C-alpha positions as CSV (number, residue, x, y, z in Angstrom):
1,M,17.4,-2.8,12.6
2,S,16.3,-2.3,9.2
3,E,16.9,0.6,6.8
4,P,14.4,3.2,6.0
5,I,12.0,2.8,3.2
6,V,12.7,5.7,0.8
7,V,9.8,6.6,-1.6
8,T,11.2,10.0,-3.0
9,P,14.3,12.0,-1.6
10,S,11.9,13.9,0.7
11,I,9.5,11.1,1.9
12,R,10.6,8.0,3.6
13,V,9.7,5.4,6.3
14,P,12.2,5.6,9.3
15,P,13.3,2.0,10.8
16,S,11.5,3.1,14.2
17,A,8.1,3.0,12.2
18,I,8.8,-0.2,10.7
19,T,7.9,-3.7,12.5
20,I,8.6,-7.0,10.9
21,R,7.6,-10.5,11.9
22,A,8.2,-13.6,10.2
23,S,5.9,-16.8,10.4
24,R,5.1,-20.0,8.4
25,A,4.0,-19.4,5.1
26,A,1.5,-21.6,3.5
27,G,1.7,-23.4,0.1
28,P,4.3,-25.5,-1.4
29,G,7.4,-25.9,0.2
30,G,7.9,-29.7,1.1
31,Q,9.3,-30.6,4.4
32,N,10.8,-27.0,4.7
33,V,7.4,-25.3,5.0
34,N,6.8,-26.4,8.5
35,K,10.3,-25.9,9.9
36,V,11.0,-22.2,8.4
37,A,9.3,-18.8,9.0
38,T,9.2,-17.4,5.5
39,K,6.0,-15.2,5.4
40,I,6.7,-11.7,6.2
41,D,4.3,-9.6,8.3
42,L,5.3,-5.9,7.7
43,R,3.6,-3.1,9.8
44,V,4.2,0.8,9.3
45,D,3.0,3.5,11.7
46,L,1.6,5.8,9.1
47,D,1.8,9.1,11.6
48,A,5.6,8.3,11.5
49,I,6.3,8.7,7.9
50,E,8.6,11.4,7.2
51,G,7.8,14.3,4.8
52,L,4.5,12.9,3.6
53,P,2.0,16.1,3.2
54,E,-1.5,15.8,5.1
55,P,-3.8,15.3,2.1
56,A,-1.3,12.6,0.8
57,R,-1.4,11.0,4.2
58,E,-5.3,11.0,4.3
59,R,-5.3,9.5,0.8
60,L,-3.0,6.5,2.0
61,R,-5.4,6.0,4.9
62,R,-8.4,5.8,2.3
63,L,-6.3,3.5,0.0
64,A,-4.9,1.2,2.7
65,A,-8.4,1.2,4.7
66,H,-8.9,-2.5,4.4
67,R,-5.2,-3.2,5.2
68,L,-5.1,-1.1,8.7
69,D,-5.0,-2.9,12.1
70,A,-6.5,-1.8,15.2
71,D,-4.0,0.7,16.1
72,G,-4.0,2.2,12.7
73,R,-0.9,0.6,11.4
74,L,-0.6,-0.5,7.8
75,V,-0.1,-4.2,7.4
76,V,1.6,-5.8,4.5
77,T,2.2,-9.4,4.3
78,S,4.6,-11.2,1.8
79,Q,4.8,-15.0,1.0
80,A,5.7,-14.7,-2.7
81,T,8.9,-16.8,-2.5
82,R,10.6,-19.2,0.0
83,V,13.3,-16.9,1.0
84,Q,12.4,-14.6,4.0
85,S,14.7,-11.6,2.8
86,Q,13.1,-11.6,-0.5
87,N,9.7,-11.4,1.2
88,V,11.0,-8.7,3.2
89,E,12.0,-6.7,0.1
90,D,8.8,-7.4,-1.5
91,A,6.7,-6.2,1.3
92,R,9.0,-3.0,1.4
93,A,8.1,-2.6,-2.4
94,K,4.3,-3.2,-1.6
95,V,4.6,-0.2,1.0
96,R,6.5,1.9,-1.1
97,A,4.1,1.5,-4.1
98,L,1.0,2.1,-1.8
99,I,2.7,5.3,-0.5
100,A,3.4,6.6,-4.1
101,Q,0.2,5.9,-5.0
102,A,-1.3,8.4,-2.3
103,L,1.1,10.9,-3.6
104,V,-0.8,11.2,-6.8
105,R,-3.4,14.2,-6.7
106,P,-6.7,12.8,-8.2
107,K,-7.6,14.9,-10.9
108,P,-10.7,17.0,-10.2
109,R,-13.9,16.2,-12.0
110,R,-15.5,19.1,-14.0
111,P,-19.2,18.5,-14.5
112,T,-19.8,18.8,-18.2
113,R,-23.3,19.7,-20.1
114,P,-24.8,17.4,-22.6
115,T,-24.2,18.4,-26.2
116,A,-27.2,19.6,-28.2
117,T,-27.1,16.5,-30.4
118,S,-27.4,14.1,-27.5
119,R,-30.1,16.0,-26.0
120,E,-32.1,15.7,-29.2
121,T,-31.2,12.1,-29.6
122,R,-32.6,11.3,-25.9
123,L,-35.9,13.2,-26.5
124,Q,-36.2,11.2,-29.5
125,R,-35.8,7.8,-27.9
126,K,-38.5,8.6,-25.5
């Protein structure tokens, strides 16, 4: 079993929520490419992430909408290197970064009024 993905001290993905599958990667690799399974397919159950506030969980679903499978799990793949263990770490780093990005609360937009000068300029251009 793998170790948990720790995003912050209070937020982590438990090993039970992580599924790792290896397959053959595309691209360069010489004779090795057809024999060794180095591409990593890492799936994370979003509901099992511990300590993630509900608003952040919803932001994560929106951020990763194109990466969700039919079961609603986050799918991250990595075939950056020819070494399986490095690809696992790369995929785990991608998951960590995505969750950290979902933790950032978006800045609320405050509507502003046009300045008197900009209104006057607009009217003069008409």
